[in-house]
Kinemage of the C-alpha trace (Angstrom):
@kinemage 1
@onewidth
@group {chain A} dominant
@subgroup {mainchain}
@vectorlist {calphas} color= white
{ca unk a 1} P -69.058 30.315 6.937
{ca unk a 2} L -66.328 31.525 9.372
{ca unk a 3} L -62.942 32.531 8.038
{ca unk a 4} L -59.946 33.131 10.382
{ca unk a 5} L -58.145 36.412 9.875
{ca unk a 6} L -54.511 35.502 10.353
{ca unk a 7} L -52.008 38.337 11.031
{ca unk a 8} L -48.508 37.488 9.552
{ca unk a 9} L -45.323 39.430 10.436
{ca unk a 10} L -44.539 42.091 7.938
{ca unk a 11} L -41.960 40.820 5.411
{ca unk a 12} L -42.189 37.116 6.124
{ca unk a 13} L -40.398 34.730 8.425
{ca unk a 14} L -37.045 34.929 6.624
{ca unk a 15} L -36.958 38.694 6.825
{ca unk a 16} L -37.824 38.635 10.542
{ca unk a 17} L -35.069 36.019 11.152
{ca unk a 18} L -32.450 38.061 9.294
{ca unk a 19} L -33.528 41.198 11.121
{ca unk a 20} L -33.133 39.363 14.391
{ca unk a 21} L -29.719 38.116 13.344
{ca unk a 22} L -28.664 41.688 12.499
{ca unk a 23} L -29.760 42.824 15.953
{ca unk a 24} L -27.470 40.165 17.469
{ca unk a 25} L -24.527 40.802 15.178
{ca unk a 26} L -22.376 41.698 18.176
{ca unk a 27} L -22.900 38.175 19.515
{ca unk a 28} L -21.777 36.690 16.153
{ca unk a 29} L -18.614 38.874 16.295
{ca unk a 30} L -17.755 37.823 19.863
{ca unk a 31} L -18.257 34.067 19.094
{ca unk a 32} L -16.125 34.431 15.947
{ca unk a 33} L -13.265 36.088 17.907
{ca unk a 34} L -13.444 33.456 20.627
{ca unk a 35} L -13.420 30.618 18.127
{ca unk a 36} L -10.394 32.113 16.353
{ca unk a 37} L -8.608 32.446 19.679
{ca unk a 38} L -9.324 28.846 20.557
{ca unk a 39} L -8.087 27.653 17.187
{ca unk a 40} L -4.888 29.642 17.676
{ca unk a 41} L -4.312 28.236 21.139
{ca unk a 42} L -4.960 24.651 20.063
{ca unk a 43} L -2.501 25.050 17.168
{ca unk a 44} L 0.195 26.483 19.359
{ca unk a 45} L -0.199 23.820 21.988
{ca unk a 46} L -0.266 20.923 19.495
{ca unk a 47} L 3.222 20.109 18.183
{ca unk a 48} L 3.389 20.151 14.404
{ca unk a 49} L 4.164 17.045 12.353
{ca unk a 50} L 6.836 17.271 9.721
{ca unk a 51} L 6.935 15.338 6.441
{ca unk a 52} L 10.256 14.313 4.943
{ca unk a 53} L 10.112 13.140 1.313
{ca unk a 54} L 12.470 11.512 -1.104
{ca unk a 55} L 12.264 9.515 -4.326
{ca unk a 56} L 14.019 6.592 -6.042
{ca unk a 57} L 14.293 5.797 -9.771
{ca unk a 58} L 14.678 2.225 -10.888
{ca unk a 59} L 16.444 0.667 -13.843
{ca unk a 60} L 16.327 -3.112 -13.583
{ca unk a 61} L 18.853 -5.612 -14.834
{ca unk a 62} L 19.198 -9.351 -15.117
{ca unk a 63} L 17.911 -9.981 -11.549
{ca unk a 64} L 14.420 -9.680 -12.941
{ca unk a 65} L 14.500 -9.904 -16.732
{ca unk a 66} L 14.921 -13.097 -18.742
{ca unk a 67} L 17.930 -13.717 -21.006
{ca unk a 68} L 18.267 -11.983 -24.328
{ca unk a 69} L 16.968 -14.881 -26.413
{ca unk a 70} L 13.772 -15.282 -24.435
{ca unk a 71} L 13.077 -11.578 -24.240
{ca unk a 72} L 13.513 -11.216 -28.030
{ca unk a 73} L 11.032 -14.050 -28.711
{ca unk a 74} L 8.428 -12.281 -26.544
{ca unk a 75} L 8.778 -9.095 -28.549
{ca unk a 76} L 9.051 -6.927 -25.486
{ca unk a 77} L 5.388 -7.166 -24.313
{ca unk a 78} L 6.056 -9.151 -21.130
{ca unk a 79} L 8.848 -6.768 -20.241
{ca unk a 80} L 6.233 -4.299 -18.960
{ca unk a 81} L 4.849 -7.011 -16.765
{ca unk a 82} L 8.332 -7.698 -15.456
{ca unk a 83} L 8.799 -3.996 -14.692
{ca unk a 84} L 5.526 -3.770 -12.746
{ca unk a 85} L 6.354 -6.872 -10.740
{ca unk a 86} L 9.925 -5.666 -10.182
{ca unk a 87} L 8.863 -2.295 -8.876
{ca unk a 88} L 6.225 -3.881 -6.633
{ca unk a 89} L 8.916 -6.221 -5.263
{ca unk a 90} L 11.245 -3.384 -4.576
{ca unk a 91} L 8.546 -1.497 -2.740
{ca unk a 92} L 7.928 -4.532 -0.606
{ca unk a 93} L 11.628 -4.780 0.171
{ca unk a 94} L 11.702 -0.985 0.943
{ca unk a 95} L 8.922 -1.369 3.497
{ca unk a 96} L 10.052 -4.743 4.909
{ca unk a 97} L 10.734 -5.255 8.566
{ca unk a 98} L 14.323 -6.057 7.711
{ca unk a 99} L 14.944 -2.553 6.302
{ca unk a 100} L 12.810 -0.754 8.886
{ca unk a 101} L 14.601 -2.397 11.840
{ca unk a 102} L 18.027 -1.541 10.410
{ca unk a 103} L 16.975 2.002 9.701
{ca unk a 104} L 15.430 2.421 13.114
{ca unk a 105} L 18.562 1.210 14.836
{ca unk a 106} L 20.604 3.702 12.970
{ca unk a 107} L 18.183 6.611 13.288
{ca unk a 108} L 17.312 5.770 16.925
{ca unk a 109} L 13.749 6.799 16.669
{ca unk a 110} L 12.626 4.474 19.486
{ca unk a 111} L 9.556 3.486 17.456
{ca unk a 112} L 8.530 -0.121 16.678
{ca unk a 113} L 8.486 -1.190 13.024
{ca unk a 114} L 4.698 -1.516 13.072
{ca unk a 115} L 4.337 2.074 14.152
{ca unk a 116} L 6.908 3.227 11.648
{ca unk a 117} L 4.845 1.737 8.877
{ca unk a 118} L 1.882 3.845 9.904
{ca unk a 119} L 3.955 7.024 9.426
{ca unk a 120} L 5.624 5.748 6.238
{ca unk a 121} L 4.070 6.224 2.810
{ca unk a 122} L 5.540 4.576 -0.283
{ca unk a 123} L 3.824 5.279 -3.627
{ca unk a 124} L 4.764 4.772 -7.249
{ca unk a 125} L 4.108 7.573 -9.729
{ca unk a 126} L 1.853 6.031 -12.362
{ca unk a 127} L 3.520 5.385 -15.675
{ca unk a 128} L 7.091 5.975 -14.409
{ca unk a 129} L 9.896 4.024 -12.746
{ca unk a 130} L 9.913 6.585 -9.803
{ca unk a 131} L 8.783 5.726 -6.296
{ca unk a 132} L 8.193 8.414 -3.690
{ca unk a 133} L 8.847 7.808 -0.012
{ca unk a 134} L 7.623 10.071 2.752
{ca unk a 135} L 7.857 9.790 6.539
{ca unk a 136} L 6.023 11.756 9.240
{ca unk a 137} L 7.611 12.723 12.542
{ca unk a 138} L 7.295 15.509 15.109
{ca unk a 139} L 11.084 16.092 14.889
{ca unk a 140} L 12.019 17.484 11.446
{ca unk a 141} L 15.679 16.446 11.696
{ca unk a 142} L 14.814 12.952 12.757
{ca unk a 143} L 12.358 12.556 9.865
{ca unk a 144} L 14.947 13.616 7.369
{ca unk a 145} L 17.609 11.422 8.908
{ca unk a 146} L 15.298 8.438 8.938
{ca unk a 147} L 14.547 8.721 5.176
{ca unk a 148} L 18.236 9.032 4.395
{ca unk a 149} L 19.151 6.020 6.502
{ca unk a 150} L 16.230 4.084 5.039
{ca unk a 151} L 17.477 4.705 1.493
{ca unk a 152} L 21.042 3.603 2.408
{ca unk a 153} L 19.841 0.564 4.270
{ca unk a 154} L 17.503 -0.457 1.489
{ca unk a 155} L 20.229 -0.232 -1.186
{ca unk a 156} L 22.519 -2.428 0.900
{ca unk a 157} L 19.826 -4.963 1.784
{ca unk a 158} L 18.527 -5.313 -1.787
{ca unk a 159} L 22.049 -5.895 -3.013
{ca unk a 160} L 22.436 -8.707 -0.536
{ca unk a 161} L 19.049 -10.136 -1.469
{ca unk a 162} L 18.823 -9.704 -5.250
{ca unk a 163} L 22.027 -8.324 -6.701
{ca unk a 164} L 24.216 -11.427 -6.310
{ca unk a 165} L 27.748 -11.010 -7.665
{ca unk a 166} L 29.144 -14.392 -8.619
{ca unk a 167} L 32.617 -13.160 -9.640
{ca unk a 168} L 33.997 -13.494 -6.114
{ca unk a 169} L 32.645 -17.008 -5.633
{ca unk a 170} L 33.935 -18.055 -9.019
{ca unk a 171} L 37.358 -16.637 -8.249
{ca unk a 172} L 37.476 -18.620 -5.056
{ca unk a 173} L 36.383 -21.775 -6.924
{ca unk a 174} L 39.011 -21.206 -9.567
{ca unk a 175} L 41.664 -20.876 -6.880
{ca unk a 176} L 40.561 -24.138 -5.163
{ca unk a 177} L 40.363 -26.017 -8.505
{ca unk a 178} L 43.908 -24.823 -9.394
{ca unk a 179} L 45.181 -26.188 -6.084
{ca unk a 180} L 43.396 -29.511 -6.704
{ca unk a 181} L 44.922 -29.738 -10.164
{ca unk a 182} L 48.389 -29.105 -8.758
{ca unk a 183} L 47.982 -31.876 -6.226
{ca unk a 184} L 46.693 -34.250 -8.890
{ca unk a 185} L 49.672 -33.524 -11.147
{ca unk a 186} L 52.051 -34.006 -8.194
{ca unk a 187} L 50.386 -37.420 -7.426
{ca unk a 188} L 50.912 -38.543 -11.036
{ca unk a 189} L 54.601 -37.469 -11.003
{ca unk a 190} L 55.196 -39.235 -7.662
{ca unk a 191} L 53.531 -42.383 -8.937
{ca unk a 192} L 55.653 -42.473 -12.014
{ca unk a 193} L 58.844 -41.850 -10.098
{ca unk a 194} L 57.996 -44.560 -7.554
{ca unk a 195} L 57.092 -47.227 -10.141
{ca unk a 196} L 59.782 -46.543 -12.714
{ca unk a 197} L 57.853 -44.335 -15.105
{ca unk a 198} L 60.232 -41.671 -16.367
{ca unk a 199} L 60.169 -39.109 -19.061
{ca unk a 200} L 59.629 -40.192 -22.629
{ca unk a 201} L 63.283 -41.049 -23.483
{ca unk a 202} L 64.115 -42.816 -20.256
{ca unk a 203} L 60.776 -44.561 -20.296
{ca unk a 204} L 61.439 -45.889 -23.753
{ca unk a 205} L 64.852 -47.240 -22.744
{ca unk a 206} L 63.339 -48.742 -19.614
{ca unk a 207} L 60.589 -50.465 -21.610
{ca unk a 208} L 63.130 -51.917 -24.063
{ca unk a 209} L 65.306 -53.237 -21.243
{ca unk a 210} L 62.268 -54.647 -19.458
{ca unk a 211} L 61.074 -56.308 -22.587
{ca unk a 212} L 64.511 -57.969 -23.060
{ca unk a 213} L 64.489 -59.112 -19.422
{ca unk a 214} L 60.967 -60.585 -19.768
{ca unk a 215} L 61.957 -62.339 -22.974
{ca unk a 216} L 64.958 -63.983 -21.279
{ca unk a 217} L 62.898 -65.015 -18.298
{ca unk a 218} L 60.308 -66.510 -20.616
{ca unk a 219} L 63.045 -68.552 -22.379
{ca unk a 220} L 64.332 -69.765 -18.994
{ca unk a 221} L 67.817 -68.464 -19.473
{ca unk a 222} L 67.764 -66.089 -16.402
{ca unk a 223} L 65.400 -65.259 -13.616
{ca unk a 224} L 63.435 -62.089 -13.678
{ca unk a 225} L 65.021 -59.192 -11.728
{ca unk a 226} L 63.877 -59.030 -8.118
{ca unk a 227} L 62.461 -62.586 -8.093
{ca unk a 228} L 62.319 -64.631 -4.940
{ca unk a 229} L 63.077 -68.236 -4.511
{ca unk a 230} L 60.365 -69.318 -6.897
{ca unk a 231} L 61.272 -66.543 -9.386
{ca unk a 232} L 58.889 -64.243 -11.354
{ca unk a 233} L 56.685 -65.583 -14.044
{ca unk a 234} L 55.916 -63.629 -17.204
{ca unk a 235} L 52.145 -63.501 -16.324
{ca unk a 236} L 52.878 -61.955 -12.920
{ca unk a 237} L 55.074 -59.267 -14.419
{ca unk a 238} L 52.525 -58.429 -17.083
{ca unk a 239} L 49.786 -58.248 -14.472
{ca unk a 240} L 51.885 -55.952 -12.341
{ca unk a 241} L 52.496 -53.614 -15.244
{ca unk a 242} L 48.791 -53.540 -16.173
{ca unk a 243} L 47.879 -52.652 -12.541
{ca unk a 244} L 50.375 -49.848 -12.551
{ca unk a 245} L 49.071 -48.555 -15.881
{ca unk a 246} L 45.469 -48.557 -14.575
{ca unk a 247} L 46.403 -46.643 -11.466
{ca unk a 248} L 48.304 -44.192 -13.597
{ca unk a 249} L 45.347 -43.831 -15.976
{ca unk a 250} L 43.051 -43.044 -13.022
{ca unk a 251} L 45.459 -40.400 -11.747
{ca unk a 252} L 45.784 -38.843 -15.192
{ca unk a 253} L 42.009 -38.904 -15.575
{ca unk a 254} L 41.704 -36.889 -12.353
{ca unk a 255} L 44.193 -34.463 -13.798
{ca unk a 256} L 42.146 -34.127 -16.962
{ca unk a 257} L 38.876 -33.622 -14.954
{ca unk a 258} L 40.451 -30.950 -12.861
{ca unk a 259} L 41.848 -29.225 -15.971
{ca unk a 260} L 38.387 -29.240 -17.659
{ca unk a 261} L 36.708 -27.881 -14.494
{ca unk a 262} L 39.328 -25.214 -14.149
{ca unk a 263} L 38.776 -24.078 -17.741
{ca unk a 264} L 34.980 -23.901 -17.206
{ca unk a 265} L 35.304 -21.997 -13.946
{ca unk a 266} L 37.801 -19.620 -15.531
{ca unk a 267} L 35.375 -18.961 -18.377
{ca unk a 268} L 32.444 -18.334 -15.978
{ca unk a 269} L 34.585 -16.102 -13.817
{ca unk a 270} L 35.581 -14.047 -16.857
{ca unk a 271} L 31.963 -13.682 -17.976
{ca unk a 272} L 30.881 -12.659 -14.442
{ca unk a 273} L 33.673 -10.130 -14.275
{ca unk a 274} L 32.630 -8.679 -17.668
{ca unk a 275} L 29.058 -8.388 -16.403
{ca unk a 276} L 30.300 -6.592 -13.309
{ca unk a 277} L 32.441 -4.220 -15.299
{ca unk a 278} L 29.507 -3.515 -17.655
{ca unk a 279} L 27.081 -2.739 -14.787
{ca unk a 280} L 29.660 -0.639 -13.107
{ca unk a 281} L 30.073 1.386 -16.283
{ca unk a 282} L 26.302 1.887 -16.508
{ca unk a 283} L 25.980 2.865 -12.891
{ca unk a 284} L 23.709 1.424 -10.161
{ca unk a 285} L 20.309 -0.007 -11.128
{ca unk a 286} L 18.614 2.122 -8.477
{ca unk a 287} L 19.444 5.757 -7.797
{ca unk a 288} L 18.170 8.299 -5.352
{ca unk a 289} L 16.358 10.799 -7.556
{ca unk a 290} L 15.465 13.319 -4.841
{ca unk a 291} L 17.132 13.220 -1.448
{ca unk a 292} L 15.059 14.360 1.537
{ca unk a 293} L 15.238 18.066 2.223
{ca unk a 294} L 17.224 19.229 5.210
{ca unk a 295} L 14.350 21.356 6.593
{ca unk a 296} L 11.056 19.663 5.824
{ca unk a 297} L 7.841 21.691 5.978
{ca unk a 298} L 5.166 20.988 8.569
{ca unk a 299} L 2.052 19.073 7.511
{ca unk a 300} L -1.258 20.884 7.542
{ca unk a 301} L -2.371 24.540 7.513
{ca unk a 302} L -0.479 27.435 8.969
{ca unk a 303} L -1.459 29.082 12.280
{ca unk a 304} L -2.901 32.072 10.517
{ca unk a 305} L -5.102 29.959 8.215
{ca unk a 306} L -6.294 27.800 11.090
{ca unk a 307} L -7.115 30.909 13.184
{ca unk a 308} L -9.090 32.398 10.329
{ca unk a 309} L -10.956 29.151 9.608
{ca unk a 310} L -11.750 28.804 13.326
{ca unk a 311} L -13.175 32.358 13.477
{ca unk a 312} L -15.190 31.885 10.297
{ca unk a 313} L -16.516 28.534 11.395
{ca unk a 314} L -17.535 29.903 14.851
{ca unk a 315} L -19.249 32.956 13.335
{ca unk a 316} L -21.143 30.963 10.757
{ca unk a 317} L -22.187 28.367 13.353
{ca unk a 318} L -23.610 30.900 15.809
{ca unk a 319} L -25.297 32.852 12.941
{ca unk a 320} L -26.987 29.729 11.757
{ca unk a 321} L -28.235 28.956 15.267
{ca unk a 322} L -29.583 32.492 15.737
{ca unk a 323} L -31.281 32.448 12.352
{ca unk a 324} L -32.878 29.019 12.906
{ca unk a 325} L -33.934 29.984 16.439
{ca unk a 326} L -35.900 32.888 15.082
{ca unk a 327} L -37.013 31.541 11.744
{ca unk a 328} L -38.478 28.228 12.836
{ca unk a 329} L -40.817 29.649 15.603
{ca unk a 330} L -41.878 32.483 13.307
{ca unk a 331} L -42.641 29.997 10.569
{ca unk a 332} L -44.661 27.704 12.838
{ca unk a 333} L -46.486 30.414 14.850
{ca unk a 334} L -49.248 31.067 12.275
{ca unk a 335} L -50.015 27.392 12.029
{ca unk a 336} L -50.195 27.071 15.841
{ca unk a 337} L -52.485 30.189 16.087
{ca unk a 338} L -54.729 29.151 13.233
{ca unk a 339} L -55.496 25.785 14.662
{ca unk a 340} L -57.619 26.870 17.731
{ca unk a 341} L -59.361 29.584 15.657
{ca unk a 342} L -60.356 26.939 13.134
{ca unk a 343} L -61.647 24.732 15.954
{ca unk a 344} L -63.699 27.697 17.329
{ca unk a 345} L -65.049 28.486 13.917
{ca unk a 346} L -66.216 24.970 13.506
{ca unk a 347} L -68.141 25.031 16.780
{ca unk a 348} L -69.716 28.394 15.845
{ca unk a 349} L -70.911 27.044 12.506
{ca unk a 350} L -72.365 23.960 14.224
{ca unk a 351} L -74.319 26.170 16.646
{ca unk a 352} L -75.571 28.355 13.801
{ca unk a 353} L -76.704 25.294 11.843
{ca unk a 354} L -78.597 23.954 14.886
{ca unk a 355} L -80.208 27.326 15.434
{ca unk a 356} L -81.321 27.559 11.820
{ca unk a 357} L -82.730 24.078 11.972
{ca unk a 358} L -84.594 24.888 15.158
{ca unk a 359} L -86.060 28.050 13.638
{ca unk a 360} L -87.126 26.199 10.536
{ca unk a 361} L -88.850 23.578 12.715
{ca unk a 362} L -90.706 26.267 14.700
{ca unk a 363} L -91.762 27.978 11.491
{ca unk a 364} L -93.072 24.770 10.053
{ca unk a 365} L -95.041 24.073 13.263
{ca unk a 366} L -96.572 27.572 13.264
{ca unk a 367} L -97.664 27.227 9.674
{ca unk a 368} L -99.254 23.916 10.412
{ca unk a 369} L -101.118 25.297 13.439
{ca unk a 370} L -102.479 28.220 11.394
{ca unk a 371} L -103.865 25.920 8.769
{ca unk a 372} L -105.643 23.773 11.347
{ca unk a 373} L -107.295 26.913 12.836
{ca unk a 374} L -108.633 28.084 9.550
{ca unk a 375} L -110.114 24.586 8.902
{ca unk a 376} L -112.061 24.702 12.215
{ca unk a 377} L -113.336 28.292 11.717
{ca unk a 378} L -115.040 27.740 8.297
{ca unk a 379} L -117.765 25.147 9.387
{ca unk a 380} L -118.833 27.196 12.392
{ca unk a 381} L -119.449 30.250 10.277
{ca unk a 382} L -121.500 28.227 7.832
{ca unk a 383} L -123.993 27.199 10.558
{ca unk a 384} L -124.484 30.727 11.802
{ca unk a 385} L -122.589 30.303 14.841
{ca unk a 386} L -119.911 32.490 16.248
{ca unk a 387} L -116.470 31.115 16.942
{ca unk a 388} L -117.618 30.251 20.429
{ca unk a 389} L -120.476 28.069 19.048
{ca unk a 390} L -123.334 30.327 20.000
{ca unk a 391} L -125.985 31.365 17.481
{ca unk a 392} L -125.149 34.632 15.825
């Protein structure tokens, strides 16, 4: 059988590819230098983006937590849930359109709130009450100013939304209720003066005199004072007095209601003021933990690092291309060369087989012809004839 004798490069395909790469090392160096230069130019032409960062620390008060009795019955477990919900709510307020619009108007960035959100990052540090806020901008001073304005705006807006101080409203209500009480008392005094109700001593004397007058009128000895032609009857006078007493009672009831309301409002105002004083002594519920730096650092790698990475990337890329360009053809060349040789060997073997079969057929025919010749020669010899058939 035929065997193809394949000649392989000395040292293998990998060695030949590495040798070829070493021969073109100058090309790798040139491409690396050019790639580094391009990276340097791109970095210098692209304006850097600066990142301004700040953080807030939260300590929540009654705007989120339940009262003392309820929180004690829950044994403190739901308090963690309240804290998580409270911090999430504060983060939503911090990134709300209301705060962003107010901050943008003050910082004058000229960017829409939707675009500001894309450059704004608000994250809570896990397991803490601290929230980090960062903002990206091409102008470092504007980035720092925006974060500062955003913190100030947020603290003002959240106070207007959540931190409601009722002491001022209660003080106004107390003032109005005091004025109402003064007017009610003046109405009672005017009614008494108009209808003959005096102080206790004078009122007693007036009642005694009125009772004597009514008694005389009832006996028919003299008319009631102020009577017309028909005179006053006892029933009419009693009805008049009862009507006056009812009106006076209503006026005095108004005074009592105003006094009770004033006492309640005064108590609520005192409690609210105590709460305000307590919270003022503790400080604000939310503080700026870290203010944004005056000179924020640019985001990304430095120009030197980017230049080196560009050069290394370009050199590695061209080296891989050179290696593969040499290694793949070298690896596939023996297979491509061995294929036609194998096809030629197959044809040669087929021809050899046919030739051998033909020779075997001829040999068999020759043997058969020889046997037939011997069979014909033996009877002739026995009859005394020569091979030609003539008598010997």
